[in-house]
FILUMNU-273149 format. One line per 4 residues: number of its first residue (from 1); for each residue x, y, z of C-alpha. Coordinates in pm, 1 decimal, always signed. Layout:
NUM> X/Y/Z; ...
***
This chain:
1> -3565.6/+205.4/-1611.8; -3456.4/-153.6/-1676.1; -3095.7/-40.3/-1707.2; -3111.8/+151.5/-1378.5
5> -3261.4/-149.1/-1198.6; -2986.9/-368.0/-1341.9; -2718.4/-121.6/-1224.9; -2865.2/-114.6/-873.0
9> -2886.2/-495.0/-860.8; -2525.3/-542.8/-972.2; -2402.6/-274.0/-731.6; -2585.9/-448.2/-447.1
13> -2420.4/-779.5/-536.9; -2077.0/-613.0/-521.4; -2151.2/-431.2/-195.7; -2287.7/-739.9/-20.3
17> -1994.7/-952.4/-138.9; -1733.1/-699.7/-25.4; -1898.3/-648.4/+313.2; -1929.9/-1023.0/+369.1
21> -1560.7/-1075.5/+294.0; -1442.8/-796.6/+524.5; -1669.4/-914.8/+806.1; -1526.6/-1264.8/+778.3
25> -1169.6/-1136.9/+750.8; -1212.6/-916.4/+1056.5; -1331.2/-1218.4/+1254.4; -988.0/-1369.8/+1184.1
29> -830.3/-1038.4/+1286.4; -1008.9/-1041.3/+1622.7; -862.6/-1384.9/+1695.0; -518.9/-1255.4/+1596.3
33> -554.6/-944.5/+1814.6; -651.0/-1150.2/+2120.4; -376.9/-1407.4/+2064.1; -102.9/-1154.3/+1998.8
37> -212.3/-940.4/+2293.7; -146.7/-1241.5/+2516.5; +214.8/-1231.5/+2394.4; +253.7/-853.9/+2409.9
41> +112.7/-798.1/+2759.1; +364.2/-1007.1/+2960.5; +663.9/-920.7/+2740.9; +632.3/-545.5/+2679.2
45> +353.5/-425.2/+2910.1; -5.0/-303.7/+2910.7; +50.3/+38.2/+2740.1; +204.7/-121.3/+2430.4
49> -70.4/-383.0/+2426.6; -334.4/-109.5/+2443.6; -169.9/+88.6/+2163.0; -150.5/-227.6/+1951.0
53> -521.8/-298.5/+1982.0; -614.3/+63.0/+1913.6; -394.4/+55.5/+1601.5; -563.5/-264.7/+1481.6
57> -912.7/-125.3/+1531.6; -829.2/+207.1/+1364.1; -677.1/+29.5/+1063.8; -986.2/-192.6/+1029.2
61> -1212.4/+113.8/+1054.7; -1019.0/+300.8/+783.2; -1034.5/+4.6/+546.0; -1403.1/-59.3/+611.4
65> -1509.7/+303.8/+563.0; -1306.4/+333.0/+243.6; -1455.4/+12.5/+104.6; -1812.8/+121.0/+181.7
69> -1757.3/+457.0/+11.4; -1607.2/+281.8/-292.5; -1897.4/+39.9/-339.6; -2146.9/+326.8/-308.3
73> -1951.4/+536.7/-558.7; -1894.6/+277.7/-832.9; -2255.1/+267.1/-956.4; -2281.0/+645.8/-931.2
77> -1964.1/+682.9/-1138.1; -2110.1/+456.4/-1406.9; -2435.8/+654.4/-1403.5; -2263.2/+993.1/-1424.3
81> -2029.8/+871.1/-1701.7; -2346.3/+772.4/-1889.7; -2442.1/+1140.4/-1878.8; -2102.9/+1317.0/-1895.4
85> -1734.2/+1220.5/-1871.6; -1644.1/+1509.5/-1639.5; -1920.6/+1415.1/-1394.6; -1810.4/+1050.6/-1387.5
89> -1450.9/+1155.6/-1324.5; -1554.3/+1392.2/-1043.3; -1755.8/+1126.9/-859.6; -1473.0/+871.7/-870.5
93> -1208.0/+1123.0/-758.8; -1415.9/+1273.1/-478.4; -1508.0/+928.2/-348.7; -1138.6/+839.1/-346.2
97> -1060.4/+1156.4/-152.9; -1305.9/+1049.4/+119.2; -1080.0/+750.7/+184.5; -771.1/+974.6/+197.7
101> -922.4/+1229.3/+437.0; -1079.9/+960.8/+653.5; -756.3/+766.2/+692.4; -532.2/+1058.8/+783.8
105> -791.9/+1230.3/+1003.3; -868.9/+913.3/+1198.0; -500.3/+826.7/+1223.5; -399.5/+1169.5/+1356.0
109> -695.6/+1199.7/+1593.4; -655.6/+853.5/+1747.0; -275.7/+876.6/+1775.5; -299.1/+1216.1/+1944.5
113> -567.5/+1080.0/+2178.7; -338.7/+791.1/+2274.6; -52.9/+1031.8/+2332.4; -266.0/+1249.7/+2562.6
117> -384.6/+940.3/+2750.9; -31.0/+810.1/+2795.6; +106.6/+1145.9/+2911.2; -181.0/+1218.9/+3144.0
121> -258.0/+876.8/+3292.6; -13.1/+595.5/+3218.1; +314.2/+792.6/+3223.0; +433.2/+1114.3/+3380.2
125> +488.3/+1405.1/+3137.4; +857.9/+1437.8/+3234.7; +1109.6/+1426.5/+2950.0; +1297.4/+1149.9/+3132.0
129> +1013.1/+903.6/+3071.6; +940.8/+1023.4/+2716.8; +1149.0/+738.6/+2576.5; +936.5/+473.4/+2749.3
133> +616.7/+656.0/+2653.0; +700.1/+672.7/+2282.4; +829.6/+315.9/+2273.8; +494.4/+202.3/+2414.3
137> +321.7/+415.4/+2150.5; +501.0/+212.9/+1880.5; +242.2/-59.2/+1943.1; -0.4/+163.4/+1748.8
141> +212.9/+125.9/+1437.8; +245.6/-248.6/+1495.2; -133.0/-286.2/+1510.5; -185.4/-85.4/+1193.0
145> +81.5/-275.4/+1001.9; -43.9/-617.5/+1118.4; -391.8/-549.6/+983.5; -237.5/-406.8/+665.5
149> -47.4/-728.3/+601.0; -351.3/-950.6/+630.7; -566.5/-698.3/+442.4; -319.6/-673.9/+155.0
153> -249.3/-1047.5/+132.9; -607.6/-1165.6/+190.6; -757.9/-899.8/-34.4; -488.4/-953.2/-297.5
157> -545.6/-1329.1/-314.6; -921.5/-1270.9/-332.7; -912.9/-1019.3/-615.2; -655.4/-1197.8/-828.1
161> -812.7/-1541.5/-793.1; -1136.6/-1392.2/-928.0; -962.6/-1179.7/-1192.6; -746.1/-1461.5/-1328.6
165> -1041.9/-1701.3/-1322.8; -1265.5/-1454.9/-1508.1; -996.2/-1382.0/-1768.8; -888.2/-1737.4/-1845.2
169> -1232.0/-1897.6/-1850.9; -1418.7/-1608.5/-2009.8; -1185.5/-1432.8/-2252.8; -957.3/-1712.0/-2367.7
173> -1197.9/-2007.7/-2363.8; -1539.3/-1860.9/-2447.7; -1445.7/-1524.6/-2602.3; -1645.6/-1313.0/-2356.4
177> -1526.2/-1022.3/-2140.4; -1447.5/-1069.4/-1772.6; -1730.0/-820.1/-1704.7; -1982.3/-1002.0/-1923.1
181> -2282.5/-1082.4/-1696.1; -2269.1/-1444.1/-1819.6; -1922.7/-1479.3/-1662.4; -1979.8/-1634.5/-1315.5
185> -1664.8/-1470.5/-1174.2; -1752.2/-1115.2/-1284.9; -1906.8/-1012.4/-950.5; -1623.2/-1170.7/-748.6
189> -1375.4/-982.3/-969.9; -1543.9/-649.2/-892.3; -1571.8/-733.9/-522.2; -1198.4/-807.0/-520.6
193> -1116.1/-459.3/-651.6; -1271.6/-314.4/-336.3; -1133.9/-551.3/-72.4; -783.1/-557.3/-220.6
197> -719.4/-218.4/-378.0; -931.8/-4.3/-143.5; -939.5/-166.9/+200.5; -594.2/-323.7/+152.9
201> -423.6/-9.4/+24.1; -589.8/+203.2/+293.6; -461.3/-24.1/+568.9; -116.4/-24.9/+404.8
205> -78.3/+354.2/+397.7; -233.9/+386.5/+742.2; +41.9/+154.6/+865.9; +307.9/+370.1/+695.8
209> +169.4/+687.6/+854.1; +148.6/+531.1/+1201.4; +492.7/+369.9/+1184.0; +680.8/+672.8/+1051.3
213> +520.5/+895.2/+1316.2; +599.3/+645.0/+1592.6; +959.3/+608.3/+1467.8; +1006.3/+987.3/+1480.9
217> +858.5/+991.5/+1833.8; +1087.5/+711.1/+1957.3; +1400.9/+875.9/+1817.3; +1299.9/+1216.3/+1955.1
221> +1209.5/+1063.2/+2292.1; +1561.2/+923.2/+2338.4; +1707.3/+1276.2/+2327.7; +1625.7/+1350.6/+2692.5
225> +1977.4/+1231.2/+2781.9; +2147.9/+1527.2/+2610.9; +2130.8/+1900.5/+2672.9; +1872.3/+2085.0/+2458.7
229> +1713.8/+1752.3/+2362.9; +1390.4/+1787.4/+2168.4; +1224.5/+1550.1/+2418.2; +1210.2/+1841.0/+2664.3
233> +1002.1/+2050.3/+2424.5; +660.6/+1883.8/+2395.4; +519.4/+2105.1/+2113.8; +833.1/+2041.0/+1907.4
237> +804.2/+1662.2/+1951.2; +456.8/+1687.8/+1794.5; +605.8/+1819.6/+1467.6; +564.1/+1480.2/+1286.2
241> +195.6/+1462.7/+1382.6; +134.4/+1825.6/+1292.0; +281.0/+1766.3/+945.4; +15.6/+1505.3/+875.3
245> -252.0/+1743.6/+1007.9; -134.4/+2015.4/+770.2; -152.5/+1758.3/+489.5; -528.2/+1728.9/+548.5
249> -575.5/+2103.5/+496.0; -354.4/+2095.1/+185.3; -563.1/+1808.2/+49.0; -887.1/+2001.0/+102.1
253> -749.0/+2304.5/-79.2; -624.0/+2080.8/-362.2; -968.3/+1927.0/-414.3; -1120.4/+2275.7/-421.1
257> -886.8/+2414.3/-689.0; -794.9/+2115.4/-907.9; -1105.1/+2158.2/-1123.0; -1000.0/+2514.2/-1205.9
261> -669.6/+2399.1/-1357.3; -763.7/+2064.7/-1512.9; -1085.4/+2013.2/-1709.5; -1174.0/+1656.3/-1807.6
265> -1386.0/+1730.1/-2113.8; -1224.5/+1458.0/-2325.2; -1067.7/+1117.8/-2269.5; -709.6/+1229.9/-2333.9
269> -719.7/+1471.9/-2037.6; -800.3/+1218.0/-1764.1; -441.9/+1119.5/-1681.3; -317.5/+1478.9/-1676.0
273> -596.7/+1575.1/-1434.7; -503.2/+1292.2/-1197.0; -136.4/+1389.9/-1211.9; -246.7/+1746.9/-1150.9
277> -389.3/+1641.2/-814.5; -42.4/+1524.3/-709.9; +130.9/+1828.3/-858.9; -92.1/+2081.2/-683.0
281> -81.7/+1904.6/-346.2; +298.7/+1873.5/-357.9; +342.3/+2241.8/-445.5; +101.1/+2351.5/-169.1
285> +254.8/+2117.7/+89.8; +600.3/+2271.2/+40.9; +537.5/+2619.7/+193.8; +302.8/+2465.6/+451.0
289> +581.5/+2241.9/+585.1; +833.3/+2527.0/+583.8; +601.2/+2754.7/+779.8; +510.4/+2478.6/+1026.4
293> +875.6/+2391.4/+1094.4; +969.9/+2751.7/+1171.5; +663.2/+2792.9/+1392.7; +694.5/+2470.9/+1595.3
297> +1062.7/+2375.8/+1609.5; +1315.7/+2561.6/+1826.3; +1601.5/+2747.4/+1658.8; +1839.7/+2470.7/+1768.6
301> +1791.5/+2135.6/+1938.0; +1973.0/+1807.9/+1997.4; +1888.0/+1445.8/+1918.5; +2197.3/+1278.0/+2063.1
305> +2567.3/+1349.8/+2117.8; +2641.8/+1341.9/+1744.3; +2343.0/+1544.6/+1623.7; +2346.7/+1821.9/+1883.4
309> +2292.7/+2115.6/+1648.6; +1979.0/+2035.6/+1451.7; +1791.9/+2335.0/+1311.3; +1450.2/+2383.0/+1146.3
313> +1626.4/+2422.6/+811.4; +1775.8/+2073.7/+839.2; +1437.0/+1924.6/+923.0; +1277.1/+2113.2/+633.1
317> +1539.6/+1974.1/+394.0; +1464.0/+1619.0/+509.5; +1088.1/+1662.2/+470.8; +1104.7/+1829.8/+130.7
321> +1341.5/+1567.7/-6.3; +1089.8/+1300.2/+85.2; +798.0/+1505.0/-50.4; +949.1/+1575.7/-391.4
325> +1109.9/+1231.3/-419.2; +758.4/+1090.6/-388.7; +645.9/+1302.9/-683.3; +945.3/+1194.6/-893.9
329> +879.1/+827.9/-808.7; +516.0/+879.8/-910.1; +615.4/+1023.6/-1247.9; +871.2/+746.9/-1307.4
333> +606.7/+485.6/-1225.5; +364.7/+651.0/-1466.7; +626.3/+647.1/-1743.9; +679.7/+273.6/-1707.4
337> +314.8/+171.7/-1663.1; +106.2/+407.6/-1879.6; +37.6/+317.6/-2243.3; +84.9/+684.8/-2325.8
341> +460.2/+622.5/-2322.7; +700.4/+403.9/-2518.3; +782.5/+121.6/-2267.3; +425.2/-15.2/-2247.1
345> +369.4/+27.9/-2621.4; +684.9/-175.9/-2683.6; +529.2/-461.9/-2484.8; +211.0/-437.3/-2695.0
349> +411.1/-449.4/-3017.2; +599.1/-761.1/-2907.9; +266.9/-930.0/-2824.3; +185.6/-935.5/-3194.2
353> +451.5/-1206.6/-3211.4; +377.0/-1411.4/-2897.5; +285.7/-1395.1/-2530.2; +638.9/-1504.1/-2436.1
357> +808.3/-1200.1/-2591.3; +560.5/-971.1/-2415.5; +639.3/-1134.4/-2081.6; +1015.5/-1101.2/-2140.8
361> +978.3/-730.5/-2221.7; +753.3/-679.5/-1919.5; +1004.1/-838.3/-1681.6; +1282.5/-622.1/-1825.4
365> +1064.9/-312.4/-1783.7; +1003.8/-395.1/-1417.1; +1373.0/-436.9/-1342.8; +1457.2/-115.8/-1527.4
369> +1189.8/+77.6/-1338.2; +1378.4/+21.2/-1009.3; +1652.1/+268.3/-1103.9; +1477.4/+604.2/-1048.8
373> +1300.6/+511.2/-719.7; +1624.2/+367.0/-580.5; +1819.1/+683.3/-665.9; +1548.6/+904.4/-512.8
377> +1532.7/+699.1/-192.8; +1913.4/+685.8/-172.7; +1952.9/+1063.3/-205.8; +1679.4/+1127.1/+51.5
381> +1837.5/+887.1/+301.4; +2190.9/+1020.2/+248.3; +2100.5/+1386.3/+291.3; +1840.3/+1341.4/+566.3
385> +2066.2/+1119.1/+775.3; +2362.4/+1351.8/+726.5; +2176.9/+1656.4/+859.1; +1946.3/+1502.3/+1124.0
389> +2031.1/+1134.1/+1168.4; +1754.3/+876.6/+1178.0; +1511.8/+1149.5/+1285.4; +1573.1/+1310.6/+947.3
393> +1499.0/+979.7/+773.1; +1168.5/+952.4/+964.3; +1083.0/+1308.4/+858.0; +1169.3/+1214.5/+498.9
397> +919.2/+928.8/+519.1; +654.9/+1163.2/+659.4; +737.3/+1410.0/+382.9; +669.2/+1143.8/+120.5
401> +343.2/+1069.0/+301.3; +261.1/+1440.5/+334.2; +29.6/+1422.2/+32.4; -115.1/+1082.6/+127.5
405> -469.2/+1225.1/+129.0; -438.9/+1298.5/-242.0; -225.6/+991.8/-311.2; -503.3/+773.5/-175.1
409> -765.5/+975.8/-363.7; -613.5/+895.4/-703.1; -535.2/+539.6/-594.6; -888.9/+455.1/-479.7
413> -1017.0/+631.6/-792.6; -875.4/+330.3/-984.2; -1090.2/+47.1/-841.1; -1396.5/+274.4/-836.1
417> -1364.2/+346.4/-1209.8; -1281.5/-20.9/-1274.2; -1602.7/-124.3/-1098.1; -1792.9/+145.3/-1288.4
421> -1673.5/-8.4/-1615.9; -1784.5/-352.1/-1500.6; -2127.7/-222.6/-1403.1; -2159.5/-43.4/-1738.6
425> -2071.9/-365.2/-1922.7; -2303.7/-587.2/-1719.0; -2589.5/-336.2/-1742.9; -2545.9/-306.8/-2122.5
429> -2514.0/+71.4/-2111.5; -2374.0/+90.1/-2465.6; -2040.2/+124.3/-2642.8; -2007.5/+500.6/-2586.1
433> -2044.5/+470.0/-2208.2; -1807.2/+173.7/-2203.4; -1553.3/+380.3/-2398.5; -1568.8/+648.4/-2127.5
437> -1544.0/+401.4/-1839.3; -1258.6/+215.6/-2013.8; -1069.7/+545.6/-2039.5; -1137.7/+620.4/-1672.0
441> -1024.7/+265.8/-1584.6; -703.6/+282.3/-1792.6; -605.1/+605.4/-1616.9; -697.2/+436.2/-1287.1
445> -454.2/+151.1/-1358.2; -175.8/+406.1/-1394.4; -272.6/+596.7/-1079.3; -294.1/+266.4/-890.2
449> +62.5/+195.5/-1001.0; +163.6/+546.3/-889.5; -1.4/+479.4/-552.1; +194.8/+157.5/-516.9
453> +514.8/+348.8/-601.3; +438.3/+595.1/-320.1; +361.6/+311.7/-80.6; +684.3/+125.8/-163.1
457> +903.7/+436.7/-153.3; +760.9/+551.6/+178.4; +792.1/+196.1/+313.4; +1166.6/+201.9/+245.4
461> +1210.7/+526.0/+440.4; +971.5/+416.7/+716.4; +1155.7/+86.1/+757.2; +1493.1/+256.9/+779.9
465> +1357.3/+498.8/+1041.2; +1210.8/+206.6/+1238.5; +1543.9/+29.7/+1205.7; +1712.3/+334.4/+1359.2
469> +1456.3/+336.7/+1641.2; +1520.1/-35.8/+1695.6; +1895.7/+23.0/+1731.5; +1819.1/+286.4/+1995.0
473> +1591.7/+55.0/+2191.7; +1812.1/-254.7/+2155.8; +2124.1/-45.7/+2235.9; +2307.7/-129.3/+1913.0
477> +2588.2/+121.3/+1856.6; +2671.8/+13.5/+1498.9; +2582.2/-263.3/+1254.0; +2888.6/-449.0/+1125.7
481> +2821.6/-682.3/+831.3; +3154.2/-856.7/+901.8; +2998.4/-988.7/+1220.8; +2892.8/-1348.9/+1137.3
485> +2551.7/-1319.8/+1306.0; +2476.7/-990.8/+1131.9; +2566.8/-1140.5/+795.3; +2359.6/-1450.5/+865.7
489> +2061.5/-1229.2/+940.8; +2135.3/-1025.3/+627.2; +2111.1/-1335.8/+408.9; +1791.0/-1453.7/+575.4
493> +1634.3/-1107.9/+552.5; +1717.7/-1082.2/+180.1; +1552.7/-1421.0/+127.5; +1230.4/-1334.5/+313.5
497> +1066.6/-1126.2/+34.7; +1125.7/-1408.3/-213.2; +981.7/-1673.1/+18.7; +685.3/-1447.5/+93.9
501> +626.5/-1377.1/-277.3; +642.9/-1746.5/-359.4; +382.5/-1826.4/-94.9; +141.5/-1552.3/-203.9
505> +178.9/-1618.6/-578.2; +123.8/-1989.9/-527.0; -183.8/-1907.9/-319.8; -324.9/-1703.0/-608.6
509> -249.8/-1992.5/-844.0; -428.7/-2244.8/-622.7; -734.3/-2022.3/-576.9; -741.6/-1922.3/-945.7
513> -728.0/-2285.6/-1050.7; -1037.5/-2361.3/-840.1; -1206.3/-2052.6/-985.3; -1130.6/-2148.6/-1347.3
517> -1266.7/-2500.5/-1295.4; -1587.4/-2364.3/-1143.2; -1629.4/-2102.2/-1418.2; -1570.3/-2357.8/-1693.7
521> -1828.9/-2589.6/-1538.6; -2085.7/-2310.8/-1515.5; -2014.6/-2154.1/-1856.1; -2080.7/-2480.1/-2041.2
525> -2424.1/-2497.6/-1880.1; -2486.1/-2124.2/-1932.5; -2408.9/-2141.8/-2305.5; -2631.3/-2448.6/-2335.6
529> -2908.8/-2241.2/-2180.3; -2965.2/-2479.9/-1891.0; -2833.0/-2261.5/-1606.3; -2776.8/-1904.2/-1490.2
533> -2448.4/-1768.7/-1346.6; -2400.1/-1859.7/-980.5; -2212.8/-1549.7/-860.8; -2227.2/-1646.9/-494.4
537> -2040.4/-1972.6/-554.2; -1746.7/-1784.2/-711.2; -1748.8/-1528.2/-428.6; -1733.2/-1814.6/-176.2
541> -1434.1/-1974.0/-356.8; -1236.3/-1647.2/-347.0; -1332.4/-1574.9/+15.0; -1241.2/-1917.4/+152.3
545> -916.2/-1940.8/-43.1; -793.6/-1592.4/+51.3; -861.5/-1630.9/+422.7; -705.9/-1977.1/+430.7
549> -396.1/-1884.6/+232.3; -312.6/-1554.0/+407.3; -213.6/-1718.2/+737.1; +121.1/-1877.8/+641.4
553> +277.7/-1567.0/+474.4; +161.9/-1354.5/+768.4; +318.0/-1594.0/+1019.3; +650.1/-1585.6/+829.5
557> +676.5/-1208.0/+861.3; +551.7/-1175.6/+1219.2; +755.8/-1458.6/+1370.8; +1089.2/-1419.7/+1187.9
561> +1226.5/-1099.7/+1352.6; +1133.0/-1208.9/+1703.4; +1255.8/-1565.7/+1660.0; +1578.7/-1448.0/+1497.1
565> +1645.7/-1199.2/+1776.1; +1566.4/-1433.7/+2063.8; +1757.2/-1731.3/+1921.5; +2050.0/-1558.8/+1750.3
569> +2080.6/-1215.5/+1909.7; +2013.5/-853.8/+1825.4; +2290.3/-841.6/+1562.2; +2108.3/-1110.4/+1366.1
573> +1785.1/-908.1/+1379.6; +1969.8/-596.2/+1263.4; +2108.7/-788.2/+966.6; +1767.9/-937.6/+891.5
577> +1602.4/-595.6/+878.3; +1874.7/-460.2/+648.4; +1846.5/-755.5/+409.4; +1465.5/-745.6/+396.7
581> +1467.9/-370.2/+329.5; +1720.2/-376.0/+44.0; +1579.4/-688.9/-118.5; +1210.1/-620.1/-61.1
585> +1200.3/-267.6/-203.7; +1361.4/-367.4/-535.4; +1140.6/-673.7/-573.7; +823.9/-478.6/-486.8
589> +894.3/-204.7/-742.6; +977.6/-446.8/-1023.6; +675.9/-671.8/-955.3; +426.1/-385.7/-929.3
593> +548.2/-208.1/-1241.8; +576.2/-522.4/-1456.4; +219.2/-615.6/-1366.4; +89.6/-263.8/-1428.0
597> +265.1/-247.2/-1765.6; +117.7/-581.0/-1880.6; -229.3/-464.5/-1777.2; -206.8/-139.4/-1970.6
601> -45.9/-312.4/-2269.9; -365.4/-518.4/-2291.5; -579.0/-204.1/-2263.6; -370.8/-33.6/-2535.9
605> -446.1/-323.3/-2771.5; -815.7/-322.1/-2673.2; -836.2/+50.8/-2751.4; -709.6/-17.0/-3106.4
609> -357.1/+111.2/-3048.9; -206.9/-153.6/-3280.0; -473.9/-110.5/-3544.8; -807.4/-286.4/-3608.9
613> -638.3/-609.4/-3720.2; -488.5/-648.5/-3369.6; -789.3/-541.5/-3160.4; -1004.0/-749.6/-2921.9
617> -1016.4/-1118.6/-3011.0; -693.6/-1112.9/-3216.1; -388.2/-1326.3/-3139.7; -210.2/-1015.2/-3008.2
621> -497.4/-954.6/-2768.2; -490.7/-1316.6/-2648.2; -115.5/-1282.4/-2587.4; -181.5/-959.5/-2395.1
625> -445.2/-1131.1/-2180.0; -188.8/-1398.1/-2088.2; +65.1/-1127.8/-1995.7; -196.2/-943.3/-1790.3
629> -290.1/-1267.7/-1615.0; +73.1/-1340.9/-1527.3; +109.6/-987.1/-1395.7; -205.9/-989.3/-1184.3
633> -59.2/-1156.3/-871.6; +261.3/-953.3/-913.3; +97.8/-610.7/-915.4; -196.3/-670.5/-682.3
637> -88.0/-941.5/-437.4; +284.3/-1006.4/-392.7; +429.2/-671.3/-502.3; +216.6/-437.8/-287.0
641> +238.2/-675.7/+10.3; +617.6/-666.8/+12.9; +636.2/-312.0/+146.2; +430.9/-429.4/+445.3
645> +672.3/-721.1/+489.3; +957.9/-472.4/+518.6; +770.1/-237.6/+755.0; +615.6/-505.6/+974.1
649> +950.2/-678.4/+1027.9; +1096.6/-348.1/+1143.5; +810.3/-244.7/+1374.6; +802.9/-595.2/+1527.2
653> +1171.3/-560.3/+1607.1; +1119.2/-214.3/+1754.9; +830.3/-317.0/+1979.7; +1019.4/-622.5/+2104.4
657> +1356.9/-443.0/+2100.7; +1416.4/-468.4/+2475.9; +1320.1/-838.5/+2476.8; +1559.9/-908.1/+2188.6
661> +1835.3/-716.8/+2371.0; +1776.6/-918.8/+2689.7; +1816.7/-1245.0/+2496.7; +2139.9/-1132.6/+2328.9
665> +2495.3/-1202.9/+2434.9; +2733.3/-925.3/+2545.6; +2859.4/-875.5/+2187.0; +2513.2/-891.3/+2029.8
669> +2528.0/-1258.1/+1931.6; +2320.2/-1549.8/+2069.6; +2279.5/-1564.3/+2448.1; +2366.8/-1935.2/+2444.6
673> +2705.7/-1877.5/+2278.2; +2971.6/-1847.1/+2546.3
***
């Protein structure tokens, strides 16, 4: 009974802390929505402004619902793991699936509602105005991506400030775990898992879904100018939205059958069961997409003068390339971040020597892990664009997001199982329960890395599709890198991810430094027996620092495309988007995978992978903690936020495409250059 009361008390602390942070963050978001609406309304009109606000609210709702489900599920996962491993696994996975189904269902329902409103009230249903209608609808994607940026950055700074503070003060200075109830930052650390990895990731993938769908709509809407344009066939234009709807049904079937194929009756089977969720959903999505394409799309349609003979088969090829590329990227990410495989174990072995060698190996692993995702994205883009132009690229992005319900399920599973482990530790449930929750958590770290791989890969395709939609709206026939303004933008765009990463990593460092000082002050008193942990003080440090530090990186991303386009012309913006895309994707993959590998290298050592002489408390373990601490802001703050940088830059340019075109010279350079 005492243990159960302790579990409930700790869970309440986490829930209250997470809710308080999101409420405060959303107050900032309301100010942003009002301020940005004042810019949108006079420049691009009321429909876009309406879509933007609806996108913001929907994104906030998805993140909030997902976070509430996660904080309710974490204590239940710990309790069920106390009884049985399979039951603990089921609770965490099903709770994660709630987030996936909620996000896609809300996204599809609200976007379709906006589309019906626009067609029935704000615009006429004629194909000739479809282009204006869908361009206004792009505001929905802008709203979702704006909230995602602040959610990812704010949540990422919060969680890593607490995590780094708990690790450095607790493990390395006083020899206690970050989840030891004496550690003042332990509650803030668990709160951070929810606001960063649940609410932040949910908003991120919601933005990807909204943007890729809007990009496909904009490109399809511009086809009214050619004979047999898809814009004249309303059911066919809904194909991107219907794909996401089918994904919900596929996800439901997957959750119903996955238990029949994968039984989690021992620790070694957890990872295979989580991968099985992706495998089953990808296999089921394939015939579903094929059947939908043949049912909805006409036998032949046109997108523009060049792509005037597009068939369902070409669209199917684009979608399936994205779908299966996502699975390959997921497996490649798992190989580089799971301690089941050689790369992570190599890092652990080098940490017997020093922390420095482990960090060197981890950086090399991150750079090496870029190869497979880049090849997959490159093949998808090349084939999809060849057969269906930028519309094909947008379909490829939607294909990769076709299993997003299940992708989010296994991603949110990670922070839920992590929190469950923390609750088990703080409630003193015993070594056997902690062994189960540690195994659930280690698998969750890998699935979180897989989720980030999906998010980054889809972001690359989404950004390219948005870039294509921007060229349509800004009337850019071709992008020539020999043009001086294009090349100038290219250089600036390639620099943006590095500037953004520097700002966010420094923010984590500043906040973590404050957290370490506070924890050290409290721990001295706690070990003397003269004080109890003040969890609320640590929560306040993380909250204040994250909300304060998220503003500057957000401003960099939001202002740059518009300022570059207005001051230096649409060619400069085109170059900027290209540079940010190419640079940001590589940096995001390497950062996320290096951080994930360092984290699991530490867990491999803690599980006794290097032998009892190198277990917890050894020099190898201390070196691994340092590597994990270095990797924390890479994998949970800067890395995951970079895909939003790439997407948000592109959707900003699309929404303000006509404004940027108006402020450009006749050759696409600055308007002031005669």
